[in-house]
C-alpha positions as CSV (number, residue, x, y, z in Angstrom):
1,M,22.7,-45.0,4.6
2,V,22.6,-41.4,4.3
3,S,20.4,-39.4,6.3
4,R,17.9,-36.7,4.8
5,V,19.8,-33.7,6.2
6,E,23.0,-35.1,4.3
7,M,21.2,-35.6,0.9
8,L,20.4,-31.8,0.7
9,K,23.1,-29.6,-0.6
10,P,23.0,-26.1,-0.5
11,V,23.9,-23.8,-3.2
12,N,24.0,-19.8,-4.0
13,R,25.7,-18.8,-0.5
14,H,23.2,-20.8,1.6
15,L,24.1,-22.6,4.7
16,L,22.5,-25.8,5.8
17,I,21.8,-25.7,9.5
18,V,20.0,-27.2,12.3
19,P,19.0,-24.4,14.9
20,H,18.9,-25.1,18.4
21,V,15.1,-24.4,19.2
22,K,14.1,-24.3,22.9
23,K,11.1,-26.8,23.9
24,N,8.0,-25.1,25.1
25,E,8.1,-25.6,28.5
26,T,8.0,-23.5,31.8
27,S,10.7,-23.2,34.6
28,T,7.7,-25.1,36.8
29,G,8.3,-28.0,33.9
30,V,4.6,-27.5,32.5
31,I,4.7,-28.3,28.9
32,L,3.1,-25.3,26.8
33,P,1.0,-26.3,23.6
34,E,3.0,-26.0,20.2
35,D,1.2,-22.9,19.1
36,Y,1.9,-21.0,22.1
37,S,4.7,-18.4,21.1
38,P,6.0,-16.4,23.8
39,E,8.1,-13.4,22.6
40,Q,10.8,-14.9,20.5
41,D,14.8,-13.9,20.4
42,Q,15.7,-11.9,17.3
43,Y,19.0,-14.4,17.1
44,I,18.9,-18.1,17.6
45,E,22.0,-20.2,17.8
46,A,22.7,-23.1,15.1
47,S,24.9,-25.8,14.1
48,V,26.2,-25.5,10.4
49,I,26.0,-28.9,8.7
50,D,27.2,-27.8,5.1
51,I,27.8,-24.9,3.4
52,A,27.8,-23.8,-0.5
53,T,31.3,-23.8,-2.5
54,D,30.5,-20.1,-3.3
55,C,30.5,-18.8,0.5
56,D,33.2,-16.7,1.3
57,K,36.3,-17.7,2.9
58,Q,35.6,-16.6,6.4
59,F,32.6,-19.6,6.3
60,R,34.8,-22.4,4.8
61,H,36.4,-23.4,7.7
62,L,33.0,-24.7,8.8
63,R,33.1,-27.1,6.1
64,Y,35.9,-29.0,7.4
65,G,36.1,-28.2,11.0
66,N,35.3,-29.8,13.9
67,I,31.7,-30.6,14.7
68,D,32.1,-29.1,18.3
69,N,33.3,-25.7,16.2
70,N,30.7,-25.3,13.7
71,R,28.2,-23.4,15.9
72,I,26.7,-19.9,14.7
73,V,24.4,-17.3,15.6
74,V,21.8,-16.4,13.1
75,D,18.8,-13.9,13.0
76,R,15.7,-15.9,13.2
77,S,13.8,-14.2,10.5
78,M,17.0,-15.3,7.7
79,I,16.1,-18.8,8.5
80,Q,13.8,-21.0,5.9
81,E,12.7,-24.3,6.7
82,V,12.6,-26.7,4.0
83,T,10.1,-29.6,4.3
84,L,10.8,-32.7,2.1
85,K,7.8,-35.3,1.8
86,D,6.9,-36.0,5.4
């Protein structure tokens, strides 16, 4: 069975990524509300799932590379979240 993420195919020089988001937890282990947002870093680490076929050659190695070597750093404002159905 194919997962929902694998069904998405990026086009127009886009990358399909999974951002590595930190949980809203303090150092004391207290869980904070989801709507609480302390100052966030401008850049975030993400794992690349797929890339569009028209991406530059420096990104092409991410398509065929080892899953451990597909991490990138992106500007948080450049991430677009896509919600399908649920």
